[in-house]
N, C-alpha and C positions, 0 to 999 in steps of 0.2 A: 793313681790313674783314674779312679772313679771320681775323685774330686775335680780333676781336670775336665772330665767329660761333663760333670755337673756344671762347672764354671762356663764351659763352652755353651752348654744348653741354655744357661741363664742369659749369657750374652746374646745368643741367637734369638731367644724369646723376647728379650728386651728390644733387640733390633727390629724384629717382626712387629712387636707391639707398637713401637714408636712409629714404624712405617705405616701401620694400619691407622694409628691415631692421626697422623699427618694426612693420610689419604682421605680419612673420614672428614677431617676439618676442611680439606680442599673441596671434597664433594658437597659438603654442607653449605659452604659460604662462597665458593667461587662460582662465576656464571656458568650455568649448566646449558644455556642456550646461546650459541655463538652465531647462528644464522640470523638473518633479518626476521624471518617468520618460519615457523614449523607447524604444520597441521597434524594433529593426532586424533583419531576417532576411537572412543571407548564404546564398544557394543554391549548390549545386554548379555550378561553371562560371562563377560571377560574376567578372568582371574587376575590377581595382582601380578602373577608371573607373566601372563599374556600382555598386560598393560606395560610392564617394565620392558618386555621384549619389543613391543611396538615403539616405545620411546627410544630404545637403543637403535632400532632400525632407522628411525627418522632423525635421530640426533646423537651421534657417537659420544658427545661430551657427557651424556647422562649415563652413569654406570648402573645397570639393573640391580646389582647387589645393594649399593648404597640407597638407591631409590626405595627398595623394599624395607631396608633397615629404618630409614626415616619415616616411612609410612606407618610402620609398626610402632615406632617410638611415639608418634603423634596420635596413635589410635585412629588413624585415618584409613587403614587398609580396607575396611569394609564400608567406607563412606564415599568412595569415589563414584561420581555420577556418570551415567552414560551421556554420550553426545560427542560432537566434534569441537575440538579446542584449538585455538590459535596461540602458540607459544611465541613470545617475542624475545629479541636479543637482550641478554643480561639477566634473564630470570634464573633463580637458583632452584635447586630441587624442592625446597620448601615452598617457593612461589608456585611451582608447577603443581605440587600436591594441593595447596590451598585453592588453586584454580579449579582443580578437579572436584574437590570437596564442595566448593561453593556453587558448582554447576554453571560457571560463567562461560557458556559455550559460544562458539563463533556464530555471529549473526550475519545473515544474508539480507539483502534488501530487494524489494520489488516496488515499482512506482506505478500508480494508476492516475494519470493526469486528469484534471478537470475537463469535462466535455467528452470523455471517452464513452463509447457504447459498451454494452455487456459483451458483445462479440469481440471488441478490441481487448477487453479485460481477459477473456478466456484465451485469446490468442497469446497474450503476454504470459499468462500462467503456463500454458502448454510448452512454451519454449524455455522455461526455467528448469534447469537440470537438478536443482537442489530441493525441489518440492516432490512430494509423493503424489503421483497423478492418479486420482480416482474420479475426477469430475467428468471426464469423457465417457465413463461407463454408466453414468446416471442420467435419466431424463431430467430436464430443467425443473419441472414441477416437484420432482422428488428432492432435488437439491434445495429448493426453496422451503420445502417441508422440513428438511433437516436443519435449516437455518432458523426455523421457528417463524417464518414469514406468513402473515395472513394473506398477503397478495402474492399470487404465484408468478406473476410476470416479473422477471428479474431487472428489467431495464430501469436504470436510475436509482436503484435501491442500495447502492454500495458507495461508500464515501471515498472520494478521490484523495489519495494521500500516499506517502511512502511507508511501507510496512516492513518491519524487521522480523525475521523468523529464523528458527534453527533448521539445520539440514534434516530432511525427511519429514518435515511438517506437511500434512496433507493440504492439497489445494482447497478442499472444502472447509477446513479449519481456518485457512487464510481468508476465504470469502466470508466466513462467519464473523471474523473480526471487522471486516469492512462493512458488512451489513449492520452489525451492532453499533458501529460508530455513526453510520448514517442515521439510524433510528434515534440515537442519543442526541445528535446535533439537531435533527429536524424537530424533535419534541421540545428541546430547549428553546429553539427559535420560535416555535409555535406558541409556547407558553407566554411569550412577550410580544405577540403580534399586535399590529395596529387594529383599531376598530373599523368595522364596516367593510371588511374584505369579502369578496364573493367566493369564499372557499368553505366547503362543508367539512373537509377533513384535511389533516396534514398532507395526505397523499396528493390532494388537489394542488396544494402549494408546491409540492415537489415537482409535479408535472410542469407548472409554469416556470419554476426555477430552472428546470432543465432547458427550457426554451430560451430563457434569458442567458444561460451559460453559452448556448450556441450562437446567440445573436451578437454578443459583444464580449471582448476581453478587457474593455476599458472599465475599470471599477467605478469611476464617477458616473458613468452613464447607465449603470444597471438599475438604480432606482427610477431613472427617467423612463427607461423602456418598460420596466415593470408597471409604472403608472399608466403608460399608454395602453398596455394590454389589459390591465384591470378595469380601466374606464371602458374599454371596448366590451369586456365581458358584462359589465353592469348595463351598458347601453344595448346589449343584444347584437353587437356588431361582430362579424367574423374577425379572428385574430390576424389572418392574412400574413403569416410568417413563413418564410422560405425554409428554414431548418426542419419544420415539421413535414413539409412536402417532400423534402429530400429523404427524410427518414422513411416516409411511406413508400417512396420509390424503391428502396432497398438496392438490390444489385443493378437495377436499371439506371441508377444515377451514374453519369459519366463526367461530372464536373459542371454541367450547365442544366438549367431548368428552362424548358420551352413552354410555349403557350398551351400545347397539348397536355403537358404535365399538370398545369394548373387546372385543367378541365377534367383530369382523370380522378374519379372518385375513389378515395381511400379514407379509412378512418382518421388519417393524419393530415389530410388536405384541408388546412384551415382557411383556404380560400373558398371552399364549398360548404364546410360545416361551421356551425356556430358553437361556441363554447370550447372547452379544452379537448385535446385528443385523449384517447383512452389510457395512455401510459406516458411516463416520461420518455424523452428521446435520447437522453445521455445522463451522465453523472454530473449533477451540479455541485459546486463547492459551497462553502458556508456563506461566502459573500453574496452569491446569487440567491440562496435561500433567504438570507436576511433582507435583501432588496425586495423580494416578492412580498415579504411580510411587513415591510416598512417602505412602501412605494412613494414616489413623488406624488404630491397632491395638487398639481397644477391642472390645466384643462387641455393639454395636448392629446391628440388622437392619432397622430401620424409621425413617422420618422423615415428618413432615407439616408443611406450611407454616403459619406463624402468621398470615400475611396482611400482615406488615410487611417481607417480604424475608428473614426468618430462618426457621429450622425447629426443631421439637422432635424429638429423637432418642430412640428407645426400643429396649429390648433384647427385650422380649416382645411378642407380638401383643396381649395384654390391655392393656399400657401404651399401645401404639400406638392401639388402638381408643378408649381414653379420651382421648387427645390429639386424635384425629379428631373425636370428639363435642364437644370443647371448642372447637376452632378451625375446623372445617369444616362442622359441621351448622348450618343456619340456626336462629336463635332461634324458639321457639314463640310 
């Protein structure tokens, strides 16, 4: 009788052992993620049990028991990093654990286009739900101090680009990346600048580059417009550029500039002041910065928009007035 029981026990254990082995092999090598995408967030302090339960809640194909077994086998149980992860179809348990160990978290993107103002940047940041928002609680000069900026006015000091970030990254940390990239690009371009430019500092070049950025989106024309403005600066002529006037108008701008606006004295009204305005008026891209530091060296002093995104450049005021009559005056 005892031998029969022992035999049955052996058979039972063999069956259970075989089943466990097959289940383990299936858990180890079969796809653990069957959905297209599954997002799982590991928070600071989450235990292996908590992480396994989160996975099970998000993806029933992952069995918590085998997840923990494999994590211990690989000595990975204490190496799983915090963050939000995106699991994709076909990943195995080992793939998931490797992802957690390597800290390859899900990345979000935010884009700051060329020509945007600091106000537009902050508006874009505020509406992004994946950032930690602390920017609105700090005065702008305090933000710039945290960024390590010598110049406290933020306008134009952030590089236009697409930035990728992890969930819960602070908006100030994001701005730090954009600020550091602008300083890097600006100083690199400054180190290779042409001779004889009327700039005392890289910041002066940044100011004019921001104007170029707002004046035209046509890459080939940027050095030409930069050349016009640089010759005007050298000759003591006002820049007479509408984008600076618009910037100085602020909320008063409604889509058009009137004659009274050109007479209204602001630090940005380049029809009335000579030289550069006090700050940039937008974020210039690298092409605009490069154009300002490598301008056209012809003798043109004027330009007028054709209405198709390009401009007519003139050397004399007479030629310029003729171009204005041709392209700007309404037909009779």
